[in-house]
C-alpha positions in Angstrom: 0.0 0.0 0.0 1.2 3.5 -0.7 0.2 4.9 2.7 -1.6 4.0 5.9 -5.4 4.0 5.6 -8.0 4.0 8.3 -10.2 1.0 8.9 -13.2 3.3 8.7 -12.2 4.6 5.3 -11.7 1.0 4.0 -15.0 -0.1 5.3 -16.9 2.9 3.9 -15.3 2.4 0.4 -16.1 -1.3 0.6 -19.7 -0.6 1.5 -20.1 1.8 -1.4 -18.4 -0.7 -3.8 -20.8 -3.5 -2.7 -23.8 -1.2 -3.3 -22.7 -0.2 -6.8 -21.8 -3.8 -7.6 -25.3 -4.9 -6.6 -26.8 -2.2 -8.8 -24.5 -3.2 -11.7 -25.6 -6.8 -11.3 -29.3 -5.9 -11.3 -29.2 -4.0 -14.6 -29.0 -5.5 -18.1 -25.8 -4.8 -20.1 -27.5 -2.1 -22.3 -28.9 -0.1 -19.4 -25.6 -0.4 -17.5 -23.7 0.8 -20.5 -25.9 3.9 -20.8 -25.5 4.6 -17.1 -21.8 4.1 -17.2 -21.4 6.5 -20.1 -23.2 9.1 -18.0 -21.0 8.5 -15.1 -17.9 8.9 -17.3 -19.2 12.2 -18.7 -19.8 13.4 -15.1 -16.3 12.4 -14.0 -14.9 14.3 -16.9 -16.9 17.4 -16.0 -15.9 17.3 -12.3 -12.5 15.8 -12.2 -10.3 18.8 -13.1 -6.9 17.2 -12.5 -7.7 14.1 -14.5 -9.2 16.3 -17.2 -6.0 18.2 -17.4 -3.9 15.1 -17.7 -6.3 13.7 -20.4 -6.0 16.9 -22.5 -2.2 17.0 -22.1 -1.8 13.4 -23.1 -4.0 13.7 -26.2 -2.3 16.9 -27.3 1.1 15.2 -26.9 0.0 12.0 -28.8 -2.1 13.6 -31.5 -0.7 17.0 -32.3 -2.1 16.7 -35.8 -5.7 16.7 -34.5 -7.6 19.9 -33.9 -8.5 20.9 -30.3 -12.2 20.1 -31.1 -11.2 16.6 -32.4 -9.2 16.0 -29.2 -12.1 17.2 -27.0 -14.5 14.8 -28.8 -12.0 12.0 -28.4 -11.6 12.8 -24.7 -15.3 12.7 -24.1 -15.4 9.2 -25.7 -12.6 8.1 -23.5 -14.5 9.3 -20.4 -17.7 7.6 -21.6 -15.9 4.4 -22.3 -14.3 4.1 -18.9 -17.5 4.9 -17.1 -19.0 1.9 -19.0 -15.9 -0.2 -18.2 -16.0 0.5 -14.5 -19.6 -0.6 -14.1 -19.3 -3.5 -16.5 -16.3 -4.9 -14.7 -18.5 -5.0 -11.5 -21.2 -6.8 -13.4 -18.8 -9.4 -14.6 -18.1 -10.3 -10.9 -21.6 -11.8 -10.8 -21.3 -13.7 -14.2 -20.5 -17.4 -14.5 -17.4 -18.4 -16.5 -19.7 -20.1 -19.1 -21.9 -17.0 -19.6 -18.7 -14.9 -19.8 -17.3 -17.1 -22.6 -20.6 -16.8 -24.5 -20.1 -13.0 -24.7 -16.6 -13.3 -26.0 -15.0 -13.5 -29.4 -11.3 -14.6 -29.4 -9.2 -14.0 -32.5 -5.7 -15.3 -33.1 -5.8 -18.4 -30.9 -3.3 -20.0 -33.4 -0.8 -17.4 -32.3 -1.1 -18.6 -28.7 -0.7 -22.2 -29.9 2.5 -21.2 -31.8 4.0 -19.6 -28.7 3.0 -22.5 -26.4 4.6 -24.9 -28.9 8.1 -23.9 -27.9 7.5 -25.5 -24.5 8.7 -22.6 -22.4 5.4 -21.2 -21.3 3.7 -18.0 -22.7 4.1 -14.4 -21.7 1.0 -12.3 -22.4 1.6 -8.6 -23.1 -1.5 -6.5 -22.6 -2.4 -2.9 -21.7 -5.0 -0.7 -20.0 -6.9 -0.8 -23.2 -10.6 -1.7 -23.7 -11.4 -4.1 -20.9 -8.1 -5.4 -19.7 -9.8 -7.5 -17.0 -11.4 -9.4 -19.8 -8.0 -10.2 -21.3 -6.9 -11.9 -18.1 -10.1 -13.7 -17.6 -10.2 -15.0 -21.1 -6.6 -16.2 -21.0 -7.3 -18.0 -17.7 -10.3 -19.9 -19.2 -8.6 -20.7 -22.5 -5.1 -21.7 -21.3 -4.3 -25.0 -19.4 -3.5 -24.4 -15.7 -3.5 -21.1 -13.9 -2.5 -17.8 -15.5 -0.4 -15.6 -13.2 -1.2 -11.9 -13.4 1.3 -9.3 -12.3 -0.8 -6.5 -10.9 -0.7 -3.6 -8.5 -2.8 -4.5 -5.4 -5.5 -2.1 -4.5 -4.9 0.3 -1.6 -8.1 -1.0 0.1 -7.4 -4.6 1.3 -11.2 -5.3 1.5 -11.6 -4.5 -2.2 -8.4 -6.3 -3.1 -9.7 -9.5 -1.3 -12.9 -9.4 -3.3 -11.2 -8.9 -6.6 -8.7 -11.7 -5.9 -11.6 -14.1 -5.1 -13.2 -13.1 -8.4 -10.1 -13.6 -10.5 -9.3 -17.0 -8.9 -12.8 -18.2 -9.7 -11.8 -17.8 -13.4 -8.4 -19.5 -12.8 -6.3 -16.4 -12.6 -3.7 -16.0 -9.8 -2.8 -12.3 -9.0 0.8 -11.9 -7.9 1.1 -8.2 -7.0 4.3 -6.5 -8.0 6.8 -7.3 -5.3 9.1 -10.4 -5.1 7.4 -12.0 -8.1 10.4 -13.0 -10.2 10.9 -16.4 -8.6 7.2 -17.4 -8.9 7.1 -16.2 -12.6 10.3 -18.2 -13.5 9.0 -21.3 -11.8 5.6 -21.0 -13.5 7.2 -20.6 -16.9 9.5 -23.6 -16.2 6.3 -25.6 -15.8 5.0 -24.2 -19.2 2.6 -21.9 -17.5 1.3 -18.5 -18.6 2.0 -15.0 -17.1 0.3 -11.7 -18.0 1.9 -8.3 -17.8 0.8 -4.7 -18.4 3.7 -2.3 -19.1 1.9 0.8 -20.5 2.0 2.8 -17.3 4.7 5.2 -16.0 7.4 3.9 -13.7 10.0 5.6 -11.7 13.3 6.3 -13.7 15.2 4.3 -11.0 13.5 1.1 -12.2 12.6 1.9 -15.8 14.1 2.5 -19.2 13.1 5.4 -21.5 11.6 4.3 -24.8 9.4 6.0 -27.4 5.7 5.9 -26.9 3.5 8.0 -29.3 6.6 9.7 -30.4 7.6 10.8 -26.9 10.1 9.4 -24.4 8.3 7.4 -21.7 9.7 5.6 -18.7 8.7 1.9 -19.0 9.4 -1.2 -16.9 11.8 -3.6 -18.7 10.7 -6.7 -16.8 9.3 -8.5 -19.8 12.5 -8.0 -21.7 14.6 -9.3 -18.8 12.4 -12.4 -18.4 12.5 -13.1 -22.2 16.2 -12.8 -22.2 16.6 -15.2 -19.3 14.0 -17.8 -20.4 13.6 -17.3 -24.1 9.8 -17.4 -23.6 7.6 -16.2 -26.5 5.4 -13.2 -25.9 1.9 -13.0 -27.2 0.4 -9.4 -27.4 -3.3 -9.8 -26.4 -5.7 -6.9 -26.2 -9.4 -7.1 -25.0 -11.9 -4.6 -26.4 -15.4 -3.5 -25.4 -17.5 -4.2 -28.5 -20.9 -3.2 -27.1 -23.1 -3.9 -24.1 -22.1 -7.3 -22.8 -19.9 -8.1 -25.8 -16.1 -8.3 -25.9 -13.3 -9.4 -28.1 -9.7 -10.6 -27.4 -7.2 -10.2 -30.1 -4.1 -12.4 -29.8 -1.5 -11.0 -32.2 1.6 -12.6 -33.8 4.0 -13.7 -31.0 7.4 -12.2 -30.5 9.7 -15.2 -30.8 13.0 -14.5 -29.0 14.8 -17.3 -31.0 14.9 -15.2 -34.1 16.2 -12.0 -32.4 19.8 -11.0 -32.0 21.5 -10.5 -28.7 21.3 -6.7 -29.2 17.5 -6.9 -29.9 17.0 -8.8 -26.7 18.6 -6.0 -24.6 16.3 -4.0 -22.2 15.9 -0.9 -24.3 15.3 -2.3 -27.8 13.1 -5.1 -26.5 11.0 -2.8 -24.3 10.7 -0.4 -27.2 9.4 -3.2 -29.4 6.7 -4.0 -26.8 5.8 -0.3 -26.5 5.4 0.0 -30.2 3.1 -3.0 -30.3 1.0 -1.5 -27.5 0.9 1.9 -29.3 -0.3 0.4 -32.5 -3.1 -1.4 -30.7 -4.1 1.9 -29.0 -4.1 3.8 -32.2 -6.6 1.4 -33.6 -9.1 2.1 -30.8 -7.8 5.3 -29.0 -11.0 6.0 -27.2 -10.5 2.8 -25.2 -7.1 3.5 -23.7 -6.6 5.0 -20.2 -5.6 8.5 -21.2 -6.4 9.7 -17.7 -3.1 8.0 -16.5 -0.2 10.5 -16.0 1.9 8.6 -18.5 4.2 11.5 -19.4 4.3 13.2 -16.0 7.8 14.6 -16.4 6.9 16.2 -19.7 3.6 17.6 -18.3 5.4 19.2 -15.3 8.1 20.6 -17.6 5.3 22.1 -19.8 3.7 23.7 -16.7 6.9 25.2 -15.5 7.6 26.6 -19.0 4.2 28.2 -19.1 4.7 29.8 -15.6 8.1 31.2 -16.6 6.8 32.6 -19.8 
């Protein structure tokens, strides 16, 4: 946890979460999507700091778009994540069989190709579409458990509920600390592990690689695991396709055997994964988490320059 939290705060948040989850479970997917879009619009209107980050990120990534075009895209981003937040709660009350019936998976042959090397499979995904769906789908489609490297929630009561939900689908959350031994052992047993590396990390642990044409501090953990284990990497991105409908697109695997020693180093390998992620986002930009402060250092520099001028 990032800081000490009071038990009262944790319980209040948990109570609110249970109430909203019950509401989400009582509504049909279409009604829930409509409500979620409204929630997202309200968040955009009232969340001044996140709105500032959203606008900065879109201007940085899409300088060729007009301000009006970026504002329209920003509104769609907010509407999308309002829908996603409520729909993720709804999924906690859905059975694995019903979940699979709402899902279209493309590129399963790419997963089979990667698994055929007998070294396990690393899944690369991002905070795009409905990333929870990507993990759940992999857990149901792959043999054995899928380990998911994630940041635990600050509220332990919420975290416990989410862990139970994920385990019901065959996913095992790992957190982000002291995970390497568990990951390496799981891959040795030909298991699968999922990673998200599209968020900012501290320069002390990251490498700087291009992302939407701008330098971005990114964790090189997948590159280091690939170099150590020669495990293939399958990029897999889950998208929201409409109320209660999802797709998971498994792209051509990155096969380390055909790469040179130089290409397997931290910076070029991480840059490769960032480019794959960027390409997926550009196909559906309204479904990426633009509210995240991905280029925080550049944003702060821009603010300081504005103040000085």
